[in-house]
C-alpha positions as CSV (number, residue, x, y, z in Angstrom):
1,X,109.2,108.9,135.2
2,X,112.3,109.1,132.5
3,X,115.2,109.4,135.2
4,X,113.0,107.4,137.6
5,X,113.9,110.5,140.1
6,X,111.2,111.8,142.7
7,X,109.6,115.2,143.2
8,X,106.7,117.1,144.3
9,X,104.0,117.0,142.5
10,X,103.5,120.9,141.8
11,X,107.5,120.3,140.4
12,X,106.6,118.0,137.4
13,X,104.4,118.2,134.6
14,X,101.6,115.5,134.6
15,X,100.8,114.1,131.2
16,X,97.9,112.6,130.3
17,X,97.1,110.3,127.1
18,X,94.0,112.4,124.1
19,X,91.4,110.6,124.5
20,X,90.0,111.0,120.3
21,X,87.6,108.5,120.5
22,X,87.5,106.1,117.3
23,X,90.7,105.8,117.0
24,X,92.1,102.4,115.7
25,X,94.4,99.6,117.2
26,X,97.3,101.3,115.1
27,X,97.2,104.7,115.3
28,X,99.3,106.8,118.0
29,X,97.7,107.7,120.9
30,X,98.4,111.9,121.6
31,X,99.8,112.8,124.3
32,X,99.2,115.6,126.1
33,X,100.5,117.5,128.7
34,X,98.7,119.2,131.5
35,X,100.7,121.1,133.7
36,X,97.7,122.3,135.7
37,X,96.8,118.5,136.6
38,X,93.3,119.4,136.0
39,X,92.5,116.6,132.3
40,X,90.6,113.5,133.3
41,X,92.6,110.8,133.0
42,X,95.6,108.1,133.8
43,X,98.3,110.7,133.8
44,X,102.1,110.1,134.1
45,X,104.5,112.8,135.7
46,X,107.6,113.5,135.0
47,X,110.6,116.2,135.2
48,X,109.6,119.7,133.2
49,X,113.2,118.9,131.5
50,X,114.5,118.2,127.9
51,X,116.4,115.1,129.4
52,X,113.6,113.4,131.6
53,X,111.7,113.3,128.1
54,X,114.6,112.0,126.0
55,X,114.6,109.4,128.8
56,X,111.5,108.5,128.9
57,X,111.0,108.2,125.0
58,X,113.7,105.7,124.8
59,X,112.7,103.5,127.4
60,X,109.3,103.9,126.1
61,X,107.8,104.3,129.5
62,X,104.9,106.3,128.8
63,X,103.3,103.5,127.7
64,X,103.9,101.5,130.6
65,X,102.7,104.2,133.0
66,X,99.4,105.1,130.3
67,X,99.3,101.1,129.9
68,X,98.7,102.1,126.2
69,X,99.0,99.1,123.6
70,X,99.7,101.7,120.4
71,X,102.4,103.7,119.5
72,X,103.0,107.0,121.4
73,X,102.9,110.3,119.5
74,X,105.1,113.0,122.6
75,X,105.3,115.8,119.5
76,X,103.0,117.7,121.9
77,X,105.2,117.2,125.7
78,X,108.5,118.2,123.6
79,X,106.2,121.0,121.6
80,X,105.5,122.1,125.8
81,X,109.2,121.9,127.1
82,X,110.9,123.8,123.8
83,X,112.0,120.8,122.3
84,X,112.0,119.1,119.3
85,X,111.6,115.9,118.5
86,X,110.7,113.8,115.0
């Protein structure tokens, strides 16, 4: 998604939007890493590299891939990859 490259599904990290129930319209959606590819919901696939995460954030690709209108919080994904993200 970030680098737009293709790879086998086993080499990619699946990212899903967390559903916390009643979210206000302007609240950011929290993205969660799904390394076991088991969480329910629509997923976006990402190479587990910091460069691909940065490209995806810069291009705002998570919102498009997951069909989200709200802002996205990628801090859990960045922590999973060991990247410092504001």
